[in-house]
N, C-alpha and C positions, 0 to 999 in steps of 0.2 A: 399127655399122649406122646409116645416116641415118634421120631421122624418116620420110621418104617410103618407104624400104624396109621399116621397121617397120610402117607403116600398110598397105602392100601385103600384107605377110605376114598381118597381122591380118584385113584385109578379105577375103582369099582364103578364110578359114575360113567366111565367110558368103556365099561366091560373089559378092562385090561387087568390081568393078574400078574403079580410078581412070581417068577418061576413057574408059570402055568404051562399048559401043554398045547395051547393053540398058537398058530403062526404069528399072531399079533401080540402075544404076551412077552413081557420083559424077562430076560434071563440074566440074573445078577451073578457076577464073578467076584465082586468085592463088596464089602459092606458099606464103603464110604460113598457109593454112587448116589444114593438118595439124599444124604446131607449135602453133597456137592451140588446136586440139581436144585434143591430147595434154596441154597444160598446164592447160586449163580444163574438160575434159570436155564435156558437152552444153551448158554455158553458152557455151563458146568456139565450138562447132560451130553452135549456134543463132544466136548473134550474127553469125557469119560469113555464115550464110545470109540473115539479115535485111539485111546490108550488101551482098548480091548478089555475094559472093565465090565461091560455088559453087552448083550447081543439081543437081536430080535430077528426072527426068520424073515418076516415081511415088515420092514420099517415103514413102508408106505401106508399099510393098514394101521400100524401103531399110531402114526401121526394123524391120520385121517380121523380116527376115533378120538384121540386126545383133543384135537381142535374142534371137532363137532360138539364135544361135551364141554368146551370152553374151560378146560382145566387150567390153562395158563392164567386166566383171569382170577383164579382163586389162589394163586401163588404170588407172593410179592418178594422177589429176591432181594435180600438185604444188602448185597454188595454190588448192585448195578445202578446206584443212585448217580454216581459220577458219569456213567455211560449216558444216562438220560440227559443230565445237565449239559454234557459236552455237545450233544446233538442239538440242543435248543439254543445254546449261547454262541456257538461258533459256526462259521461257514466252512464246513468240512469238504465242500465241493468247489472251493475257490480254484483259481487258475493254476496255482502252484501244486495243489494236491490232486488235481483232476487226472494227472498222468499215472497215479499210483495204481488204479484199477487196471490200466493197460499193462503195466509191468508185472503185477502180481497175479492177474487172472488171464487176460487174453494173450499174454506172451508166455504162458505156461509151457506150451509146446504144440506146434501144429500137428504132430503125430497123435496127440491126445484127441484133438478135435476132429481130425480126419477119421479116427476110429469111432468116435461117439456119434457124430452127426450124420445126416443124410448125404447123398452123393453131391448135392449142391453146396453143402456146408452152411446150412441155414441155422443160426444159433438163436432162433426165436420160435414162438409157438406155431405149430402147424395148424391147418384147418381140416378137421376130420369128418365133417358132416357126410361127405361122399367118398372118403378115403378109407382104405383098409391097411395101408402100410405107410411108413414114415416118408419115403420118397414122394409118394403121391400126395400126402397131406401137406408137405412143404411146397410142392409145385402148385397145389390149389391155393395155398396162402399167397404165393407170389402172384399168381394170375388174378386173384381177387383184388389184391393191392393195386395192380396195374389198372384194372377196370375201374376201381374206385377213383383213381387219379385221372381217368379218361385220357390215357396216354395215346399219342399219335406220332407217326414217323416225323423225325426232324426236331422234336422237342428236346430241350435241355433239362435234365433232372438232377437235383442235388440229393444225395443220400447222406444224412447226418448220422454217423455211427454205422458205417457201411460194412463192418466186419471183413470177411474175405471176399466181398463183392458179389454175393449170391443174388441179391435183388438186381444190382446193376447188370450183371451178366444176363439174367433172364429178361429184363426189360429191353436191353440192347438187341438180344437175339430175336425176341418175339414181337417187339413193338417198334423197332427201328429208331430208338431214342439215343441221345448222347448223355452220358452220366459222369458226374463228378462225385466221388465219395470221400468223406473225411473220417478218420479214425485216430485214436491215440495209441494204437498198437503197431509196433514195427513188424512183428511177426505176421500180423494179418496182411499188411501191405506187401510183404515179401511174397507170400503165397498167393495173395489176391491178384497181383500183377501177372503172375504165371498163369493163373486160371482164366484170366480175362484177356489174355494175349490176342491181338488182332481185332479186338472190339473197340468201339469209341468210348472207352472207359478210362477215367483218370483217378488215381488215388492221391490223397493229401494227408500228411502226418501233421495234423493241427488240432487245436482246441476249437470247439464250435464258436467261441467268442471271437476268433480271428476272422471269421467268414465275411462280415460286412466290409472290412478293409480290403480283403482279397477280391471280392466280387462287387465292389461299389458300383461299377458301370456295366455289370453283366448279370442282371437278375435272371432267375430260373423260371421256366414254365411250370414246374412242379417241384415240391420238396417232399421227401419221405424220410421217416426216422423210425426204424424198427428195433425196439429193445434198447434204446439209449437213454431215454428220458428218466429211467430209474437211477441213473448216475448223476443227474443234474442237481438235485437237492432243492428243498423248498425256498431257500434264500436266493436261488438263481432261476426259478421257474419263469419269472417275468422277463428276466434278461434273455433267457432262451427263446421265448415267444417273440420278443423284440428283434432278435437276431434273424429268426425265420421270416418275420414280416419284412425286414429290410432286404433280404435276398430273393424274395418271391415276387414275381410280376403281379400287377394289380388284379388280373383275372385268373391267376393260377390257383391251384389246390395244394393243400398241405395235408398229408396223412401221418398221424402220430399213433404209433403202435406201442403200448406200454403196459406193463404189469401195474396193477393198482390195488390199494387196500380199501376195505369197506368203510373205514372211519379214520380220520386224522387224529393227531394228538398223542400218538404212541411212538416211542423211539424205534429205530430199526432193530432187527434181531441182532443181538450182540455176537452170536456165533457166525452168522452169515457175514457180518461186518468185519470180523477178525480174520476169517479163513477163506472166504469166497469172493465177496464183492466189497472191498474196503470203501467206505465213505458213501455207499449207496443208500437211497431212501425212497420207498415206494410212495407215490402220490395218492391222495384220495381224489374223488371226482371234483370236489370243490377246489382243490389246488390247481387242477388243469383249467377249470372254468374261470377262476379268478385271474390266473396268469394270462388268459386269452382275451379278457375283457377289453373292449374298444380297439383291439387289434385284429380279431378274427370273428367271423360268424361260424357257429358250430352247425355244420350241415348234416352230420351223421355221427352217431355214437353206437358202436357195435361191440357187444360183449360176447366173446367166445372163450372165456376162461376155462370152461370144462375141457376144452381141447388140450390145454397145457398138461393135464394129468396124463393123457395118452402120449403126448410128445415126450415128457420126462421119462415115462416108463420105457418108451422105445429107445431113448438115449441110454438109459440104464442097461437095457438088454444088450445094446451094442458095446457098451463099456465092459460089461461082464464077459462077453464073447471075445473081446479084443484084449482082455487083461493079460493072458499068458504072454502075448507078444509085447505089450506095453511094459511089463515088469522087467523086461530085459534091460530097460533103461534105468540106471541106478537112481534117478531122481523120483521115480514112481515106486516108492517103497510101500510096505504094508500099511503104515500110518496114512499115507496119501490115499491108498485104496479105500480105507475105511472112511476117510474124510469125504472123498468124492462120492462114495455110495450114500453116505449120510446126507450130503447136499442134494443129490438127485431124488432120493426117495422121500426125504422130509418135505421137499418142495412139491412132489407129486401128491403127497398126502394133504398138503395145504390147499392145493387147487381142488382136489376131490372133495374136501370139506367145504369148499367155496369160501374159505377164509381169505383168499386173495383172488384177484380177477385179471383178465386180459382184455384191454379195450383197444379198439381201433377208432380213432377220431378222424373225421374228415372236416377240415376247416378251410374257409375262403376269406379273403380280405374284405370283400364288399357284398358278399352274398351272391349265390348263383342265381342268374336271371331266371325267373319262373319258379323253379324248385329243383332241388337236387334229389335224385332217385338212386338209392343204393342198388348197384347192379347185382344180378344173379350170377352164380358161378356156372 
């Protein structure tokens, strides 16, 4: 059987046709796309898309169908063995390598993120149950997060992986708390300080492992981490939990907001690792639970992964609308445009297929007296 026939057979299980007429069908411009994808998996497929060798009108639908039919499980790329071994044998998220994602992703350009994100610049999943637009969905997520942490005026809050300070700005303005945020992105700090000017908000350019030494005698009333745990890596999950335990007061709450996968034991996506989030790895539920053992009590676990589909589609819409202006900057060329489109829409398809999830964990050091009740929005 030829590679084209094999691909046709596989894609038919997802109701996808090669050179078909529907918006989720694959349009080939070169004959080597299929062999490239079979040999290299999503790395080959993604690079071929970046090179303009194939197209699809609605990539989100293409990936949603592909993942729902579990097509990837039926393909065993012959040239990704070393990628898998590398992730199992080495600590790719060690302190020296931890800064790479800041430089390659978060420092890409504040103009890109200002174009793509909501008005508060929240680069994590919105909460869409009562929202009809991105700004509202992100405000609802921030409000729900504050309520889950039971914030009160005068509290000191640590934000691990604070981005441009969106949570800290919201919490300081609406709950009267003082915030310290840590990030590994210089660009985020530069713009974040400007956006939070006049508020009791402080930014630190540090690795999370530096925090116990910095705050040895100044523990926080609450700790929040929105969309940073994905960069920690399984070999460091326990260290991360120990760090948070050390900087949190005995009766404080910790909210961990992270993307997660349904099962462990599989290596990170090689295309995402190479082009979007170097050295990242999504945890499974057991990874978080095992890392928290004897350090925290799990008070609440909330899955709203379906909201990430809507969030990513909204980001994509903003990116498309802003592209004419963005492309005036020479670093945002056609290959970047195709790469970023592939990133946003493939991830939207993955959340739509429920292939990956979004969890908010609320943890305490000793257990909340009586019981912890998840607040309503």
